[in-house]
Structure formats: C-alpha cells, structure tokens
C-alpha positions, 0 to 999 in steps of 0.5 A: 972844919975838915973835909970828910967830918960826918955827924949820922945816927947809926941804928938809932944811937947818935954817933960822929965820924971824923977821919976814920976815927968813930966818937961817941957821945962820950969821948971826943978827940982832942981832950974836947969833952968827956962826955960830963961837960967837964974838959980834959985840958983842965983850967985855961985863961980867960980868952979874949979878941976874935975867935981863931981858926981852930977854935971854929972848928973845935966848937963847931965840932963839939956841938955838932957831936952833942947834937948828934949824940941826941945829947940836948944838954952838952949841946945847948952847953956848947952855945951861948945861949944853952936855956934855949938851945937844949929844948930845940936840940931835943925836940929835933928827935923828939918833935920832929922824930928824927930816926936817922941823920948824916950831918956833913961840914963844909969848909969855915968862911970865917967864923961861919961853918956850913953844913949838909944834913941828910936825915930820916923821919919816921913816924908811926911807921911811915919814914921819908928821906930829909935833905937840907942845908943850913950854917953856924956860926962861932963867937967868943963867950962873953962871960967864959971866953970860949968860943961857942955856937951863937944859938939861933934856931936856924942852925937846927934849920934854916926856916925856923925862928925863935917863934916856931917849932918842928913837928911831925904828925897829921897835919892840922889843914887839909891838903891843896891842889893849887891850879892856875888860871888854866888847870896848870898845878902849881907847885913851890917846887916849880914856883918857889915864890908861892910857897908861902904863899901856898902855905897861907892859902893851904890854911885859909881854904883848905878845908873849904875845898875838901882838902884832908889832912896828911902826915907831915913834917912842918915847921909850926908858927906859935904866931897866930894868922901865920901858916905852917910850912910842910917840909916833908910829907910822909903820907900825902893826904887827900888834895882839894883842888884850889883855883888861883887868878895865877898864870903860870907862864907869867908866873914863871917869867916872874920867877926867872927875872927876880932870881938874878937880883939878892932881893926884888920883888914883882907883881902883875895884875889884869886891870879890868879885874884886879886878878893876879897874875903873878907875884914872885921875890926874891929871896923866895923863902919866908917875908912876902916882900910883894904882897907885905912889904913898906917902902918908898915907891919913888917916882912911880907914885907920881902916877896919883900925883899927877892924877890928882893935879890933872883933877884939879885942873892945875895942869894938862898933859900938854900944858906948859909947866916949869922944871927947874933944877931945884926948889925950895919948899918950907926950908926943904930943897928938892933936886932932880936927878943930877940937877938936871932942868928941862925950862918950862916944857909941856907937863907930860915931858916932865912926867916922862923925864920924871922931873921932880921939881915941876910936881913940886912947884905946884903943892901951893896951888893945891891947898890941901896937905891931904890932897894926895892921900884922898886922891890915892884913896878915893880913886886908887884904893890905897888904904882900904881893906883889901881882901887878896886871899892871902895877908898884905898891905894896902898902902899908905899915905899919911896926912903931912905938912910942909917939906914932908907933904913935899916929899910925898907928891915924889914918893918919898918921905912918909908914903909907904908901899909895895910892888902890889899897891904900885901894880894896882896903881897901874892898872887903875890908870890902865883901866880907869877905875879901881879893881881890888887884886886878888889870887882867889875868887871872892865866892870861895868864901864870901869876903868883900872886895874893897872899893874905890868911892870913884873912878878916874874922870874920862878926860883925866883918865886919857891924859894920864895914859897919853903921859905913860906912854910917853914914859914908855916911848920916845925920850921917856925915862922908861923907853929902854926897858919897855921897848921889847913890849908890844901892845898898848903901853905905857910906865913910870921909872922910880927911884927911892933914897933910903938912909945907910944904903949906897944906892937907891931902891930902883922901882919900875911900873908899867902896863901892856894891854890888859897886864899891869906889873911893878917891881922893886930891885933894892940898891938897883939904882936907877927905876929903868936899869934894874926894875925895868927889865924885871917889869918888861919880862913879866909884861912879855910872858903876857 
C-alpha cells in the first residue's frame, strides 16, 4: 500500500484520496472497478498461487474505497464472504452512526495491510471523535482466483466478532464509577486489564448502584451473559459508585508485570478474606484468562497433593521419602526435570525441589483414585460454584484411574485450572481455611459464597506452610524469584507441558503475609524464570 493513501468521508460523502488524486465511489485508479462491479480490464485467466504484492495493494484499495464510499455491496464483493461482509459495512454507517472518517493504510506486511481509522460518530446532534487501528488480509478466492480481502468482522473494528455488532445509542446499562478498596477510581484507560471486568461489573451492578445510562458507541453482544463493550461515550450517563476489592497499587504492579509477555496472567488474593486485590492479563483486551482459563497448572498443584498426603499420614514434612530420577505407574513413565534424583530425603526437600517422582511413588498407598479431587473440593473449594461478581471457572480435577490419575498428582493430565484457582489454593494453604475469592461484596446483591466442607487440620497446615517456605528460600526452586519479597513467605513453582509447544508454560504461586498471588506465562519455561518475577512484583506491591 502506497504511503499517503487516505480514505475519507467529506461532507457526508465517502471518498478515497491517494497520491493527491480524488476517487469517488464510482471510479478507481488502474481500472479496478467502474462502480457497477464490472472490471474494466476485461476477462482474465483464473489465477492461482500466492497473491502478489500488487494484488495485495489493489485488493485492499478496492475494499477500502468501497467501504469509504458507503457502498456495502461493492465492499462485500471485494471480500471472500459477501454474505457477511455487506451487512457489516452497511451497519458501520447506519448502526454505528459514523458521519465522518479518515482511513490511513500502513505498509503491507506480506498479505496483511494495517490501517488507522480517524472517525466521527454523530447521534441526535452529539458528535465525538473515534480513533482506532485494524488490519485486513488478502487471500486468493477459491472460485474466482481473484485477490480478495479475507472477511473477518475485526476488519471493521478489532473488537468485533461473529456474534457482535456495532451500535450507537442509549446504553443498555447504567454507568458506574468503579473504585478500589481505598476509593481510587479504576478506569480501563489506566488499568487496561480491568476493561473487560469493568464491563461485566457494569452489566451486573450498574442499576443496583444507581447508575443511569448515557449515549455511547458500543460493541453489542448477541450472546447472553456477555456484556456490551463501550468504545465511545457521546453523552456520559450518571455513574453509580461501585466499590471493589481491588487495590490500585497492586493492580498497577500486576499490569506492568504481565505486559512484558505476549500471553500471561496474574491474580492476587487476600487469604484471610478472599478479596481479590489484582487481576491482569496480557493481552489485556478480550478473554479474561486469569478468571476463565482452563489449563494444566503443573507442579503448583502439588500444594493440594502434599496436603492430601499429609492428611492421610503417608508423609511428614521432615520424614524421609525417596526421590528417584524416574518411576513407572501402570505403564506410564514419569521423570523429574532433566532426570534429576535426590535419593532418600525429607519430603519437604522433594517439595522444595519439585520432585515429581516423590509424589507419584505414593499413589499406590493412597488407594483411592478420587482422593485428590476430594481434597481439592472439600478443603480448597475447587469445583464449587464460586460467585466472584463476574464470570469465573472454578477449577476441575475429574476422577481418573491409572496413569492419568498419577499425572494429576503433579498438575498434568486432565487437571484444569487458572491463576485465580491457584492463587486461591495458595491463600487456603496460608490461612488454613478456604475463603471464596470475590471482587465485590456479597451484600450488594445477596449472593451466597461457596464454602469448603472443612479446613486444613492445624498440624497439616503448619507442615504445608513449612514446605512452601522451603520452596521460597535456600535451594528451593522459587528462592531466586522470591528473594526480593519480604514478610512471612512461601511459594511453589510449576511447569506445564502442552502438546505442540516447544517450551512449557511457566507457573508460579506464592504468598507474603496476607497476600497470595499466582501467575502463568505461556511458553515461559521453568516456573521461576518467567512467572516467578511476575508474582514477586505483585507481592512486593502489596
């Protein structure tokens, strides 16, 4: 795409400006289109193979020109899915109420063309500017062989999906002013990870806190339970004050720490109450992986496994347990990282060094394939119906047998968790009793918190904390990451192997005094290397 090309709406008429030449909706340079949809170049042989640079430029220009001209049918024919593209382009003007726009394409990168939109939204005499960036991809049509824009709703706006629509008008929910536990205002501009969370909180609690709707441009979801996302506020509504459990200082640290990675999440929880102090994701927009992710958490789950083994009297923190380099269970071989072996050592050392085989060797003595899931549910609240104030996945350890059950002992196999779950597990280990995590007070809507059926027995809780302290200090796998963290502390590292990934996912969890946190970095490798510093930075901020 040539630099300096612009697509604009002038006086309510969409035009394309490129290299100083004005193109209306009916004539484009190079005979691309005469406005009727017929090519001026005459019939051409059906082409095949990868699209060329010239084809990318011309196909992108043809689509952008038609979009700019407000000619939805023409724009649709420039894509590989006219049935869906046409209504979306038409809605940009009629539903989103865009009255003026300027689109500036960037240089093509292969088959992708990025562009920036500077638009104005006008509704009932009110106007506001709207600037954003998106991109399109050019592909070869399967039937015609033409170079066409690959249709995705995100071409029109990056937040659009198949089940969403752009709208401008009265918002469906009351506005809110969300504040942290000390009254500091929380905005999606200052704390980007809170954007999707604030949308959910507004949807659920806007009216309850007295919020009144304003006039907005928003992404309207067609899926029940998925909140709308505000893009532009033309007329502010009257916001209701919504108090949350977030700590702005801890939240800021969480945002900074995950931003260093392409895909990462972290959650911080207060063990004595369950209050969520921070939640952050990278990327910050869209799916809330921290609360809704479903992944194997690796050896961070050994906190639960160790609690179960301690409760059953199969180990003690200072009692000797073997840590060989590998072990076989029902035909499945398990080994330690780089095949290390510790020999016969105190179980606390195997925990601190994350010895897989020390845990697997004890599974025969448990004599109950569902024991790990029961421990997780009855003591740590995993799998109960958490009511945090927004949507969350509350963990799962399904009942398994043989090798799959053994894999669960070290957080692999069919175990499904997210960092909210692991932070809560760590908080329970620290406090001794499960406190369901939450973002807003239950008094606001009368919801009932989940409760575990029992607490950790005091002797077990003390031993578990001593093992987590060993992991966070001395030669423990979490010592390096936790070196800068003060207070009474403990930790556990984890690495989760995922099919198709060259590096494992990095997991880490830890606590300092009355704050617990857990993080995951996708393909981050060892738990202490990537996720460890994320957790440490959050704990220091608390």
